[in-house]
C-alpha positions in Angstrom: 109.2 103.3 69.2 108.0 106.3 71.1 109.8 105.8 74.7 112.9 105.4 72.0 112.0 108.7 70.3 112.4 110.7 73.9 115.9 109.0 74.4 116.8 110.6 71.1 115.3 113.4 71.4 117.0 114.2 74.7 120.5 113.4 73.5 119.7 115.7 70.4 118.4 118.6 72.6 121.7 118.4 74.6 123.9 117.8 71.9 122.2 121.0 69.9 122.6 123.6 73.1 126.1 122.1 73.5 126.9 122.9 69.9 125.1 125.9 69.6 127.3 127.2 72.8 130.4 126.2 71.0 129.2 128.5 68.0 128.5 131.3 70.3 132.3 130.8 71.7 133.8 130.5 68.2 131.5 133.7 67.1 132.2 136.0 69.7 136.4 135.0 70.3 137.5 134.1 66.6 137.5 136.7 64.0 134.7 136.9 61.8 137.0 135.5 59.0 138.1 132.8 61.0 134.9 131.7 62.2 133.8 131.5 58.6 136.7 129.1 57.7 136.0 127.2 60.8 132.3 126.8 60.0 133.3 125.7 56.5 135.6 123.1 57.4 133.4 121.4 59.7 130.7 121.6 57.0 132.9 119.9 54.6 133.7 117.0 56.8 130.2 117.0 57.3 129.4 116.7 53.5 132.0 114.7 52.6 131.8 112.3 55.0 128.6 111.4 54.3 128.9 110.9 51.2 131.6 109.2 51.1 129.6 105.9 52.6 128.6 105.2 48.8 125.6 104.4 50.1 126.6 101.8 52.5 124.5 102.5 55.6 121.0 101.8 53.9 121.7 98.3 53.4 123.4 98.2 56.9 119.8 99.6 57.8 117.5 97.9 55.6 118.5 94.2 56.0 120.7 94.6 59.6 117.2 95.4 61.3 115.6 92.6 59.6 119.3 90.1 60.9 118.9 91.6 63.9 115.3 90.9 64.5 115.3 87.4 63.3 118.7 86.9 65.8 121.2 86.8 62.5 123.9 87.8 64.6 126.6 86.4 61.6 124.5 87.6 59.1 124.2 90.9 60.9 128.0 91.2 61.2 128.6 90.3 57.6 126.4 93.6 56.4 128.2 95.6 59.0 131.7 94.7 57.8 130.5 94.9 53.9 129.2 98.3 54.8 132.3 99.4 56.8 134.5 98.1 53.4 132.7 100.2 50.7 132.6 103.2 53.6 136.1 103.5 53.8 136.6 102.9 50.0 134.3 106.0 49.0 136.3 107.8 52.3 139.8 107.1 50.1 138.0 108.4 47.0 136.6 111.4 48.5 139.7 112.4 50.0 142.0 112.2 47.1 139.0 114.1 45.1 139.7 116.8 48.1 143.5 116.5 47.0 143.2 116.6 43.5 141.1 120.2 44.1 143.8 121.0 46.2 146.5 120.5 43.7 144.8 122.3 41.1 143.6 125.2 43.1 139.9 124.6 42.7 139.8 125.2 46.2 141.2 127.9 48.1 139.1 129.7 50.5 141.2 132.7 50.9 144.0 131.3 52.9 142.5 127.5 53.8 146.1 125.5 54.4 147.2 122.5 52.8 147.4 121.1 56.4 144.1 122.0 56.9 142.8 120.3 54.1 144.5 117.1 55.3 143.1 117.6 58.4 139.5 117.6 56.7 140.6 114.4 54.9 141.1 112.5 58.7 137.9 114.1 59.5 135.9 112.2 55.8 137.9 108.9 56.7 136.5 109.0 60.1 133.0 110.4 59.9 132.2 107.9 56.8 133.1 104.8 59.7 131.0 106.8 61.9 127.9 106.9 60.0 127.7 103.3 59.1 128.7 102.5 63.1 125.7 104.2 64.0 123.2 102.8 61.9 124.3 99.2 63.0 123.9 100.2 66.7 120.3 101.6 65.0 119.6 98.3 63.6 120.3 96.3 66.7 118.1 98.8 68.9 120.9 100.8 70.4 119.6 103.8 69.4 120.6 106.0 72.7 124.1 104.9 72.3 123.8 105.3 68.2 123.2 108.8 69.1 125.1 109.3 72.5 128.4 109.4 70.2 127.6 111.6 67.3 125.3 113.9 69.3 126.0 114.5 72.9 130.0 113.4 73.0 130.4 114.7 69.9 129.4 118.3 71.0 130.9 118.0 74.6 134.3 117.4 73.5 134.4 120.0 70.9 132.9 122.6 73.7 135.1 121.3 76.2 138.5 121.6 73.9 137.1 125.1 72.3 136.4 126.7 76.1 140.1 124.9 77.3 141.9 126.7 74.5 139.9 130.1 74.8 140.5 130.2 78.6 144.4 129.6 78.1 144.4 132.8 75.4 144.7 130.0 72.3 141.8 130.0 70.0 142.7 130.1 66.8 141.2 128.0 63.6 143.7 125.8 63.7 143.0 124.6 67.8 139.2 124.4 66.8 139.2 122.2 63.8 142.1 119.9 66.1 139.0 119.9 69.1 136.3 119.4 66.4 138.5 116.3 64.8 139.2 114.9 68.3 135.5 114.7 69.4 134.9 112.6 66.2 138.0 110.5 67.2 136.6 109.7 70.5 133.2 109.0 69.3 134.2 106.8 66.5 136.1 104.8 69.4 133.1 104.7 71.5 130.9 102.9 68.8 133.5 100.6 68.1 132.7 99.7 72.2 129.5 99.6 71.6 129.4 97.2 68.9 131.4 95.1 70.7 129.3 94.7 73.3 126.5 93.4 70.7 127.9 89.8 71.1 128.8 89.3 67.6 130.9 86.3 66.2 134.4 87.2 65.4 134.4 86.1 62.7 131.0 85.5 60.0 130.5 82.3 58.4 127.1 82.9 56.7 127.3 83.9 53.0 126.2 87.5 52.9 124.6 88.6 49.5 127.0 91.8 48.0 125.1 94.9 48.5 127.7 97.1 46.6 124.8 97.5 44.1 122.2 97.9 46.1 124.1 100.7 48.2 125.0 102.4 45.0 121.3 102.1 43.4 120.2 104.3 46.4 123.7 106.0 47.0 123.2 109.4 44.3 119.4 110.2 46.4 121.3 110.2 49.9 123.9 111.9 48.4 122.0 114.5 46.4 119.8 114.9 50.0 123.2 115.0 51.8 124.0 118.1 49.4 121.1 119.8 48.9 121.1 120.0 53.1 125.0 121.1 53.3 126.0 122.8 50.1 124.5 126.2 50.4 127.0 126.6 53.7 129.7 125.1 51.3 129.5 126.9 48.5 128.5 130.3 50.2 132.2 130.4 51.0 133.6 130.3 47.5 130.9 132.7 46.0 131.2 135.7 48.5 133.7 137.3 50.9 134.5 135.1 54.1 132.7 138.1 56.7 129.1 137.6 54.0 129.6 133.9 54.3 130.2 134.3 58.1 126.6 135.6 58.5 124.9 133.0 56.7 126.8 130.0 58.3 125.6 131.2 61.6 122.2 131.8 60.4 122.6 128.2 59.1 124.1 127.1 62.4 120.9 128.6 64.4 118.5 127.2 61.9 119.6 123.5 62.1 118.7 123.5 65.3 115.0 123.3 64.3 116.4 119.8 62.3 117.7 118.2 65.6 114.1 117.2 66.6 113.1 115.7 63.0 116.8 114.0 62.9 115.9 112.2 65.9 112.8 111.0 64.5 114.3 109.8 61.5 117.0 108.1 63.4 114.2 106.0 65.3 111.6 105.7 62.9 114.1 104.1 59.8 114.2 100.4 61.6 110.9 100.1 62.5 109.5 101.1 58.8 112.8 98.6 57.5 111.3 95.6 59.7 107.8 96.5 59.2 105.7 94.0 56.7 103.6 94.6 54.0 100.2 95.2 55.8 102.1 97.2 58.5 103.9 99.8 56.2 100.7 102.5 56.1 100.3 102.2 59.9 104.3 102.8 60.3 104.5 105.3 57.9 101.3 107.0 59.4 102.5 107.0 62.7 106.1 108.5 62.2 104.7 111.3 60.4 102.7 112.0 63.0 105.6 111.9 65.6 107.7 113.8 63.1 105.0 116.7 62.4 104.8 117.3 66.4 108.2 117.4 66.2 109.1 119.3 63.7 106.6 122.0 64.7 108.2 122.1 68.2 111.9 122.4 67.0 111.0 125.3 64.6 108.7 127.1 67.4 111.6 127.0 69.6 114.3 127.5 66.9 112.3 130.8 66.0 111.7 132.1 69.3 114.9 131.9 70.7 117.2 132.8 67.5 116.8 136.5 67.9 118.6 136.2 71.4 121.3 134.1 70.3 121.7 136.3 67.1 122.5 139.0 69.6 124.9 137.1 71.9 126.7 136.5 68.6 127.5 140.1 68.4 127.0 143.1 65.7 128.9 141.4 63.2 125.7 138.7 63.0 122.6 140.9 63.1 121.7 140.4 59.6 121.6 136.6 60.2 118.1 136.5 61.8 115.3 137.0 59.0 117.7 134.4 57.2 117.1 132.0 60.3 113.0 132.5 59.6 113.5 132.0 55.9 115.9 128.7 56.8 113.0 128.0 58.7 110.0 127.6 56.1 111.9 125.5 54.2 112.3 123.0 57.0 108.5 122.9 57.8 108.4 120.7 54.3 109.9 117.6 56.6 107.4 118.4 59.1 104.2 118.7 56.6 105.2 115.9 54.4 107.1 113.1 56.7 109.9 110.8 56.3 109.8 110.6 52.4 112.7 109.6 51.2 113.4 107.1 54.6 110.5 105.6 52.9 111.3 105.4 49.5 114.9 103.8 50.1 113.0 101.2 52.9 110.7 100.4 49.9 112.6 99.4 46.9 111.5 102.7 45.1 115.4 104.3 45.8 116.1 104.9 42.3 113.0 107.5 41.9 114.4 109.0 45.1 117.8 109.4 43.2 116.5 110.9 40.3 114.4 113.2 42.4 116.9 114.3 44.8 119.9 114.6 42.2 117.6 116.9 39.7 116.7 118.7 42.8 119.9 119.5 44.2 121.5 119.9 40.3 119.2 123.1 40.0 120.2 124.2 43.4 123.5 124.2 43.0 123.2 126.1 39.5 121.2 128.8 40.9 123.9 129.1 44.0 126.6 129.1 41.6 125.2 131.1 38.5 122.2 133.2 39.2 122.8 134.6 42.5 125.0 134.9 45.5 123.1 137.1 47.4 122.6 135.5 51.0 118.8 136.4 51.2 118.3 135.3 47.4 120.2 131.9 48.2 118.2 131.3 51.4 114.7 131.5 49.6 116.0 129.6 46.2 116.8 126.9 49.1 114.1 127.1 50.7 111.8 126.7 47.7 113.9 123.7 46.3 113.5 121.8 49.3 109.3 122.4 49.2 109.4 121.0 45.8 111.9 118.1 46.4 109.8 116.9 49.0 106.7 117.6 47.4 107.9 115.2 44.8 108.7 112.6 46.6 105.9 112.5 48.6 103.9 112.3 44.9 106.2 109.1 43.9 105.3 107.6 47.2 101.7 107.8 46.4 102.1 106.5 42.8 104.9 103.7 43.5 103.5 102.3 46.4 99.9 103.3 46.6 101.1 104.9 50.1 100.1 108.5 51.8 103.0 110.5 54.1 103.1 113.4 55.9 99.7 115.1 56.9 98.3 113.1 54.1 98.2 110.1 56.2 96.8 111.4 59.3 93.5 111.2 60.7 92.2 112.7 64.2 92.0 109.2 65.9 95.4 108.7 64.9 96.7 111.5 66.1 94.6 111.1 69.9 96.3 107.6 70.1 100.2 108.6 69.2 99.1 111.6 71.7 98.4 109.6 74.2 101.2 107.3 74.1 103.7 110.0 74.1 101.8 111.8 77.3 102.0 107.6 78.7 105.7 107.5 78.0 106.7 110.2 79.7 104.5 110.0 82.7 106.0 106.8 82.6 109.3 107.9 82.6 108.6 110.7 85.1 107.3 108.3 87.3 110.4 105.8 87.2 112.6 109.0 87.8 110.8 109.9 91.0 111.3 106.5 92.2 114.6 106.3 91.7 115.1 109.5 93.6 112.6 108.4 96.4 114.5 105.1 96.4 118.0 106.7 96.6 116.8 109.0 99.0 115.7 106.3 101.7 119.2 104.7 100.5 121.0 107.5 102.4 
């Protein structure tokens, strides 16, 4: 698991840096209002694309991991096919929902044209498929390939196209959105290529139980968590002017860099938790919590350290973003301290209580954003407070329902020492391997 974490971390970090460079280019070269529109459009794609899966990725991860582990490739293909079909259905619903919002002028975003909404709808459909295919690759142990298309390639292609447009003097909101959608499409095709290499049968004869009911039972929790993370960056565009929204969106973009390492750990430990037998579950939870603690602290410290420099590079219009970054990072520390709470509940049959907690927390946050305050600093404070409350309730549910402890509550000196030793040994082995490869290359020359 540690080796996979290093691979994912490397891809996530490079992808994060490329995405921050893209953000820097857009903020410096686009008018503030167009930068806000671009960020809002991408946030809407990320939000509705994740919601559109209708929870299809959860059974693919839970049952696909065990099918692949047991060599049941026929069953694995059936799980993947069913997940993609459910995600496609959910994507069409999401697109129609977006169209309804446009038709009845619920969404107008001060000039976001109908053509842009059509492009966003396309992005939502592709994003839903990417989520399911990424999860299938994770279940098959191809974590690096799953993250490569999602983190590195998407960021690289977007930066390449945005940078090219900037050099030609053609950068605009429409061009930036087209660049992002092109990156999504290429990433989706690369995932299809990776899946084709798994050697799965072209058709499945094994009966696959319907996972729709299971997926829909956990979907509210996953949907609420995604909405919780993305809604402030979307709703802020409806309750404030675009210039103010741009400051918040810039701060959110930088603060999200601190989540890249945590997301990398989640990506790796999900299949491990799903495959763990009853007697191995607490050990898997504790080890995952230890790795998440280290990754989260490193991510938060690095983001805070470089946040000031990045805000300075964004320009004078974004100087008020720095305190927002600090406030948002405080909320993210709840994931660092309390571990992979949502994944644990989903993998061990407690998706309903997880859904209830997540939905209630997201509803409370939406109420605050829409009816209580539109001040961006108050929004950031309420967001961070609600993250802590939600994760504490999830950790309590793990203890009460499963008899397990997570996060800091599951750690001890022996475990931390063993995990740190494994991390150092893995890192040393990788460095030695790289050195050996370098020396071999030189000798061949």
